[in-house]
FIKOLZA-1660 file (N, C-alpha, C; in steps of 0.1 Angstrom, whole numbers, plus 5000, padded with zeros to 4 digits):
% residues 156
   i   px   py   pz ch aa at
   1 9524 3663 8227  A  M  N
   1 9516 3672 8235  A  M CA
   1 9502 3672 8230  A  M  C
   2 9500 3672 8217  A  R  N
   2 9486 3672 8212  A  R CA
   2 9479 3659 8216  A  R  C
   3 9486 3648 8216  A  G  N
   3 9481 3635 8220  A  G CA
   3 9477 3635 8234  A  G  C
   4 9485 3642 8243  A  L  N
   4 9481 3643 8257  A  L CA
   4 9468 3651 8259  A  L  C
   5 9467 3662 8252  A  A  N
   5 9455 3671 8252  A  A CA
   5 9443 3663 8248  A  A  C
   6 9444 3655 8237  A  L  N
   6 9433 3647 8232  A  L CA
   6 9429 3637 8242  A  L  C
   7 9439 3630 8248  A  S  N
   7 9436 3620 8258  A  S CA
   7 9429 3626 8270  A  S  C
   8 9433 3637 8274  A  I  N
   8 9426 3644 8286  A  I CA
   8 9412 3648 8282  A  I  C
   9 9410 3653 8270  A  C  N
   9 9397 3657 8266  A  C CA
   9 9388 3645 8265  A  C  C
  10 9393 3634 8259  A  L  N
  10 9385 3622 8258  A  L CA
  10 9381 3616 8271  A  L  C
  11 9390 3617 8281  A  A  N
  11 9387 3612 8294  A  A CA
  11 9378 3620 8301  A  A  C
  12 9379 3634 8300  A  A  N
  12 9370 3643 8307  A  A CA
  12 9357 3645 8300  A  A  C
  13 9357 3646 8286  A  C  N
  13 9346 3650 8279  A  C CA
  13 9337 3638 8275  A  C  C
  14 9343 3627 8271  A  G  N
  14 9336 3616 8266  A  G CA
  14 9332 3606 8277  A  G  C
  15 9320 3600 8275  A  T  N
  15 9316 3590 8285  A  T CA
  15 9314 3577 8277  A  T  C
  16 9316 3566 8284  A  D  N
  16 9314 3553 8278  A  D CA
  16 9301 3548 8282  A  D  C
  17 9290 3552 8275  A  N  N
  17 9277 3548 8279  A  N CA
  17 9273 3534 8274  A  N  C
  18 9266 3527 8282  A  A  N
  18 9261 3514 8279  A  A CA
  18 9252 3514 8267  A  A  C
  19 9253 3503 8259  A  D  N
  19 9243 3501 8248  A  D CA
  19 9231 3494 8255  A  D  C
  20 9220 3502 8255  A  V  N
  20 9207 3497 8262  A  V CA
  20 9197 3492 8252  A  V  C
  21 9199 3493 8239  A  V  N
  21 9189 3490 8229  A  V CA
  21 9185 3476 8230  A  V  C
  22 9172 3474 8229  A  G  N
  22 9166 3460 8228  A  G CA
  22 9152 3459 8233  A  G  C
  23 9147 3447 8232  A  D  N
  23 9133 3443 8237  A  D CA
  23 9135 3436 8250  A  D  C
  24 9130 3441 8260  A  Y  N
  24 9131 3435 8274  A  Y CA
  24 9119 3429 8279  A  Y  C
  25 9120 3417 8285  A  A  N
  25 9109 3411 8292  A  A CA
  25 9111 3415 8307  A  A  C
  26 9102 3422 8312  A  I  N
  26 9103 3429 8325  A  I CA
  26 9093 3422 8335  A  I  C
  27 9097 3421 8347  A  T  N
  27 9089 3417 8358  A  T CA
  27 9089 3428 8369  A  T  C
  28 9077 3434 8371  A  T  N
  28 9076 3444 8381  A  T CA
  28 9069 3439 8394  A  T  C
  29 9074 3444 8405  A  T  N
  29 9068 3440 8418  A  T CA
  29 9063 3453 8426  A  T  C
  30 9051 3454 8429  A  N  N
  30 9045 3465 8436  A  N CA
  30 9051 3466 8450  A  N  C
  31 9055 3478 8454  A  R  N
  31 9060 3481 8468  A  R CA
  31 9051 3491 8474  A  R  C
  32 9057 3501 8480  A  D  N
  32 9049 3512 8487  A  D CA
  32 9038 3518 8477  A  D  C
  33 9026 3521 8483  A  N  N
  33 9016 3527 8475  A  N CA
  33 9012 3540 8482  A  N  C
  34 9021 3549 8483  A  G  N
  34 9019 3562 8489  A  G CA
  34 9009 3571 8483  A  G  C
  35 9006 3568 8470  A  C  N
  35 8996 3576 8463  A  C CA
  35 8982 3570 8463  A  C  C
  36 8981 3559 8469  A  N  N
  36 8968 3551 8470  A  N CA
  36 8962 3548 8456  A  N  C
  37 8971 3543 8447  A  L  N
  37 8967 3539 8434  A  L CA
  37 8958 3527 8435  A  L  C
  38 8947 3527 8427  A  G  N
  38 8937 3516 8427  A  G CA
  38 8944 3503 8422  A  G  C
  39 8938 3492 8426  A  N  N
  39 8942 3478 8422  A  N CA
  39 8957 3476 8425  A  N  C
  40 8963 3482 8435  A  W  N
  40 8977 3481 8439  A  W CA
  40 8978 3473 8451  A  W  C
  41 8984 3461 8451  A  N  N
  41 8987 3453 8462  A  N CA
  41 9002 3451 8464  A  N  C
  42 9007 3455 8475  A  A  N
  42 9022 3454 8477  A  A CA
  42 9025 3439 8476  A  A  C
  43 9036 3437 8469  A  G  N
  43 9041 3423 8467  A  G CA
  43 9037 3416 8455  A  G  C
  44 9026 3422 8448  A  T  N
  44 9021 3416 8436  A  T CA
  44 9031 3419 8424  A  T  C
  45 9033 3408 8417  A  S  N
  45 9042 3410 8405  A  S CA
  45 9034 3408 8392  A  S  C
  46 9039 3415 8382  A  S  N
  46 9033 3414 8368  A  S CA
  46 9044 3415 8358  A  S  C
  47 9041 3410 8346  A  A  N
  47 9050 3410 8335  A  A CA
  47 9047 3422 8325  A  A  C
  48 9057 3427 8319  A  A  N
  48 9056 3437 8309  A  A CA
  48 9067 3436 8298  A  A  C
  49 9064 3442 8287  A  S  N
  49 9074 3442 8276  A  S CA
  49 9078 3456 8274  A  S  C
  50 9091 3459 8272  A  V  N
  50 9096 3473 8270  A  V CA
  50 9106 3472 8259  A  V  C
  51 9105 3482 8250  A  T  N
  51 9115 3483 8239  A  T CA
  51 9123 3496 8242  A  T  C
  52 9136 3495 8243  A  L  N
  52 9145 3506 8245  A  L CA
  52 9152 3510 8232  A  L  C
  53 9152 3522 8228  A  T  N
  53 9159 3527 8217  A  T CA
  53 9169 3538 8222  A  T  C
  54 9180 3540 8215  A  Q  N
  54 9190 3549 8220  A  Q CA
  54 9197 3556 8208  A  Q  C
  55 9200 3569 8211  A  S  N
  55 9208 3577 8202  A  S CA
  55 9218 3585 8211  A  S  C
  56 9230 3580 8210  A  K  N
  56 9241 3585 8219  A  K CA
  56 9236 3583 8234  A  K  C
  57 9234 3594 8241  A  N  N
  57 9230 3592 8255  A  N CA
  57 9215 3594 8257  A  N  C
  58 9207 3597 8246  A  D  N
  58 9193 3598 8247  A  D CA
  58 9186 3584 8246  A  D  C
  59 9177 3581 8255  A  V  N
  59 9170 3568 8255  A  V CA
  59 9155 3570 8256  A  V  C
  60 9148 3562 8248  A  T  N
  60 9134 3561 8249  A  T CA
  60 9130 3547 8252  A  T  C
  61 9120 3546 8262  A  A  N
  61 9115 3533 8266  A  A CA
  61 9100 3532 8262  A  A  C
  62 9096 3523 8254  A  T  N
  62 9082 3522 8249  A  T CA
  62 9077 3509 8256  A  T  C
  63 9067 3511 8265  A  V  N
  63 9061 3499 8271  A  V CA
  63 9050 3494 8261  A  V  C
  64 9050 3481 8259  A  T  N
  64 9040 3475 8250  A  T CA
  64 9031 3466 8257  A  T  C
  65 9021 3460 8250  A  G  N
  65 9012 3450 8256  A  G CA
  65 9003 3456 8267  A  G  C
  66 8999 3448 8277  A  L  N
  66 8990 3452 8287  A  L CA
  66 8996 3463 8296  A  L  C
  67 9009 3463 8297  A  G  N
  67 9016 3474 8305  A  G CA
  67 9013 3487 8299  A  G  C
  68 9013 3488 8286  A  A  N
  68 9010 3500 8279  A  A CA
  68 8996 3505 8281  A  A  C
  69 8987 3495 8281  A  V  N
  69 8973 3498 8283  A  V CA
  69 8971 3504 8297  A  V  C
  70 8977 3497 8307  A  Y  N
  70 8976 3502 8321  A  Y CA
  70 8981 3516 8322  A  Y  C
  71 8993 3519 8316  A  L  N
  71 8999 3532 8317  A  L CA
  71 8990 3543 8310  A  L  C
  72 8985 3539 8299  A  E  N
  72 8976 3549 8292  A  E CA
  72 8964 3552 8300  A  E  C
  73 8958 3543 8307  A  V  N
  73 8946 3545 8315  A  V CA
  73 8950 3553 8328  A  V  C
  74 8961 3550 8334  A  A  N
  74 8965 3556 8347  A  A CA
  74 8972 3569 8345  A  A  C
  75 8981 3570 8334  A  L  N
  75 8989 3582 8333  A  L CA
  75 8986 3590 8320  A  L  C
  76 8981 3584 8310  A  G  N
  76 8978 3590 8297  A  G CA
  76 8990 3589 8287  A  G  C
  77 8999 3580 8289  A  G  N
  77 9010 3578 8280  A  G CA
  77 9017 3564 8284  A  G  C
  78 9025 3560 8275  A  H  N
  78 9033 3547 8277  A  H CA
  78 9047 3548 8272  A  H  C
  79 9052 3560 8269  A  V  N
  79 9065 3562 8264  A  V CA
  79 9073 3571 8273  A  V  C
  80 9084 3565 8278  A  Y  N
  80 9094 3573 8287  A  Y CA
  80 9105 3578 8279  A  Y  C
  81 9110 3590 8283  A  A  N
  81 9122 3596 8276  A  A CA
  81 9132 3600 8287  A  A  C
  82 9145 3599 8283  A  G  N
  82 9155 3603 8293  A  G CA
  82 9169 3600 8287  A  G  C
  83 9178 3595 8296  A  S  N
  83 9192 3594 8292  A  S CA
  83 9199 3582 8299  A  S  C
  84 9210 3578 8293  A  V  N
  84 9219 3569 8299  A  V CA
  84 9232 3575 8302  A  V  C
  85 9238 3573 8313  A  S  N
  85 9251 3578 8317  A  S CA
  85 9259 3566 8323  A  S  C
  86 9269 3561 8316  A  G  N
  86 9276 3549 8320  A  G CA
  86 9266 3538 8319  A  G  C
  87 9263 3531 8330  A  N  N
  87 9253 3520 8330  A  N CA
  87 9241 3524 8337  A  N  C
  88 9239 3537 8340  A  S  N
  88 9227 3542 8347  A  S CA
  88 9217 3548 8337  A  S  C
  89 9204 3545 8339  A  I  N
  89 9194 3550 8330  A  I CA
  89 9184 3557 8338  A  I  C
  90 9180 3569 8334  A  D  N
  90 9170 3577 8341  A  D CA
  90 9160 3582 8330  A  D  C
  91 9147 3578 8332  A  L  N
  91 9136 3581 8322  A  L CA
  91 9124 3587 8329  A  L  C
  92 9117 3595 8322  A  T  N
  92 9105 3601 8328  A  T CA
  92 9093 3600 8318  A  T  C
  93 9081 3598 8323  A  L  N
  93 9069 3599 8316  A  L CA
  93 9060 3609 8323  A  L  C
  94 9058 3620 8316  A  F  N
  94 9049 3631 8322  A  F CA
  94 9035 3627 8319  A  F  C
  95 9027 3625 8329  A  G  N
  95 9013 3621 8328  A  G CA
  95 9004 3632 8322  A  G  C
  96 8995 3628 8314  A  S  N
  96 8986 3638 8308  A  S CA
  96 8971 3635 8311  A  S  C
  97 8969 3624 8318  A  R  N
  97 8955 3621 8322  A  R CA
  97 8951 3629 8335  A  R  C
  98 8942 3638 8333  A  S  N
  98 8938 3647 8344  A  S CA
  98 8928 3640 8353  A  S  C
  99 8931 3642 8366  A  N  N
  99 8922 3637 8377  A  N CA
  99 8917 3649 8386  A  N  C
 100 8906 3647 8392  A  T  N
 100 8902 3657 8402  A  T CA
 100 8897 3651 8415  A  T  C
 101 8899 3659 8425  A  M  N
 101 8895 3655 8439  A  M CA
 101 8891 3668 8446  A  M  C
 102 8878 3671 8446  A  G  N
 102 8873 3684 8451  A  G CA
 102 8878 3694 8441  A  G  C
 103 8885 3704 8446  A  N  N
 103 8891 3715 8438  A  N CA
 103 8905 3712 8434  A  N  C
 104 8910 3700 8437  A  C  N
 104 8923 3695 8433  A  C CA
 104 8923 3689 8419  A  C  C
 105 8932 3694 8410  A  T  N
 105 8934 3688 8397  A  T CA
 105 8948 3683 8397  A  T  C
 106 8950 3670 8393  A  F  N
 106 8963 3664 8393  A  F CA
 106 8965 3654 8382  A  F  C
 107 8978 3651 8379  A  T  N
 107 8982 3640 8371  A  T CA
 107 8992 3632 8379  A  T  C
 108 8995 3620 8373  A  F  N
 108 9007 3613 8379  A  F CA
 108 9017 3612 8368  A  F  C
 109 9030 3615 8373  A  N  N
 109 9042 3613 8365  A  N CA
 109 9048 3600 8369  A  N  C
 110 9057 3595 8361  A  S  N
 110 9064 3583 8364  A  S CA
 110 9079 3584 8360  A  S  C
 111 9088 3579 8369  A  E  N
 111 9102 3579 8366  A  E CA
 111 9108 3565 8368  A  E  C
 112 9117 3562 8359  A  I  N
 112 9124 3550 8359  A  I CA
 112 9139 3553 8362  A  I  C
 113 9144 3546 8372  A  H  N
 113 9158 3547 8376  A  H CA
 113 9164 3533 8376  A  H  C
 114 9173 3530 8366  A  A  N
 114 9178 3516 8364  A  A CA
 114 9192 3516 8362  A  A  C
 115 9198 3504 8363  A  T  N
 115 9211 3501 8358  A  T CA
 115 9211 3489 8349  A  T  C
 116 9220 3489 8340  A  I  N
 116 9221 3477 8331  A  I CA
 116 9235 3471 8333  A  I  C
 117 9235 3457 8333  A  N  N
 117 9247 3450 8334  A  N CA
 117 9246 3439 8324  A  N  C
 118 9253 3440 8312  A  G  N
 118 9251 3431 8301  A  G CA
 118 9237 3432 8296  A  G  C
 119 9230 3421 8297  A  D  N
 119 9216 3420 8291  A  D CA
 119 9206 3421 8302  A  D  C
 120 9210 3425 8315  A  V  N
 120 9201 3425 8326  A  V CA
 120 9198 3439 8330  A  V  C
 121 9186 3443 8331  A  L  N
 121 9182 3456 8335  A  L CA
 121 9174 3456 8349  A  L  C
 122 9179 3463 8359  A  V  N
 122 9173 3463 8372  A  V CA
 122 9171 3477 8377  A  V  C
 123 9159 3479 8384  A  G  N
 123 9157 3493 8389  A  G CA
 123 9144 3494 8396  A  G  C
 124 9139 3507 8396  A  E  N
 124 9126 3510 8403  A  E CA
 124 9119 3520 8394  A  E  C
 125 9105 3519 8396  A  I  N
 125 9096 3528 8389  A  I CA
 125 9089 3536 8400  A  I  C
 126 9090 3549 8399  A  D  N
 126 9083 3558 8409  A  D CA
 126 9071 3564 8402  A  D  C
 127 9060 3565 8409  A  Y  N
 127 9048 3572 8404  A  Y CA
 127 9046 3584 8414  A  Y  C
 128 9046 3596 8408  A  L  N
 128 9045 3608 8417  A  L CA
 128 9034 3617 8412  A  L  C
 129 9028 3624 8422  A  S  N
 129 9017 3633 8418  A  S CA
 129 9022 3646 8414  A  S  C
 130 9015 3652 8405  A  A  N
 130 9017 3666 8401  A  A CA
 130 9004 3673 8402  A  A  C
 131 9003 3682 8412  A  T  N
 131 8990 3688 8415  A  T CA
 131 8989 3703 8411  A  T  C
 132 8977 3709 8412  A  N  N
 132 8976 3723 8410  A  N CA
 132 8978 3731 8422  A  N  C
 133 8982 3725 8433  A  G  N
 133 8985 3732 8446  A  G CA
 133 8973 3736 8454  A  G  C
 134 8961 3732 8450  A  N  N
 134 8949 3735 8458  A  N CA
 134 8950 3727 8472  A  N  C
 135 8945 3733 8483  A  P  N
 135 8945 3726 8495  A  P CA
 135 8938 3712 8495  A  P  C
 136 8928 3710 8486  A  D  N
 136 8922 3698 8484  A  D CA
 136 8931 3686 8480  A  D  C
 137 8943 3690 8476  A  C  N
 137 8953 3680 8471  A  C CA
 137 8962 3675 8483  A  C  C
 138 8959 3679 8495  A  A  N
 138 8968 3675 8506  A  A CA
 138 8970 3660 8507  A  A  C
 139 8960 3652 8504  A  A  N
 139 8962 3638 8506  A  A CA
 139 8972 3632 8496  A  A  C
 140 8974 3638 8485  A  I  N
 140 8983 3633 8475  A  I CA
 140 8996 3641 8472  A  I  C
 141 8996 3653 8478  A  T  N
 141 9008 3662 8475  A  T CA
 141 9021 3655 8479  A  T  C
 142 9030 3654 8470  A  S  N
 142 9043 3648 8473  A  S CA
 142 9042 3633 8475  A  S  C
 143 9031 3626 8471  A  C  N
 143 9030 3612 8473  A  C CA
 143 9039 3604 8463  A  C  C
 144 9042 3592 8467  A  R  N
 144 9051 3583 8458  A  R CA
 144 9047 3569 8460  A  R  C
 145 9044 3563 8449  A  S  N
 145 9042 3548 8448  A  S CA
 145 9053 3542 8441  A  S  C
 146 9058 3530 8444  A  L  N
 146 9070 3525 8439  A  L CA
 146 9068 3510 8435  A  L  C
 147 9075 3507 8424  A  Q  N
 147 9076 3493 8419  A  Q CA
 147 9091 3490 8417  A  Q  C
 148 9095 3478 8421  A  D  N
 148 9109 3473 8417  A  D CA
 148 9107 3466 8404  A  D  C
 149 9117 3465 8396  A  F  N
 149 9116 3457 8384  A  F CA
 149 9130 3451 8381  A  F  C
 150 9129 3440 8373  A  N  N
 150 9141 3434 8367  A  N CA
 150 9137 3429 8353  A  N  C
 151 9146 3428 8344  A  G  N
 151 9143 3423 8331  A  G CA
 151 9155 3419 8323  A  G  C
 152 9153 3412 8313  A  T  N
 152 9164 3408 8304  A  T CA
 152 9160 3410 8289  A  T  C
 153 9171 3411 8281  A  R  N
 153 9169 3411 8267  A  R CA
 153 9176 3399 8261  A  R  C
 154 9173 3395 8249  A  P  N
 154 9180 3384 8243  A  P CA
 154 9195 3388 8242  A  P  C
 155 9204 3378 8244  A  P  N
 155 9219 3381 8242  A  P CA
 155 9221 3387 8228  A  P  C
 156 9231 3397 8228  A  R  N
 156 9234 3404 8215  A  R CA
 156 9247 3398 8210  A  R  C
% end
């Protein structure tokens, strides 16, 4: 009976999360630019390097190289934090670079939604505005710019 209770608890309570740790070579492709981000051309691809670290279901993604420079300039950070559940990864970078447009003050946040299959990571990166709610923010309120990405890590 105890074995049955333990099996039920392990099935219900435990999750078999993917091991996502590693250094990934990523290719991003710009898609929709709903936030009118500068130097954004739909269909343009670029390379980036990302290091993922993991502690149980907590995951950190640190963008390195030129990708980190771009994120620092655009968002004010280059490190995403979030979690893995099964083979799905959800990460967020809360922007700290303040922008103004009239009486509108805003930042851009970024979210990564990905899945991992072996050593292949595939997903999308969303860039979303966070405004002070002033009417001058109308042009960017609830905007979303999107990139698709895929990447690999060396076999483990």
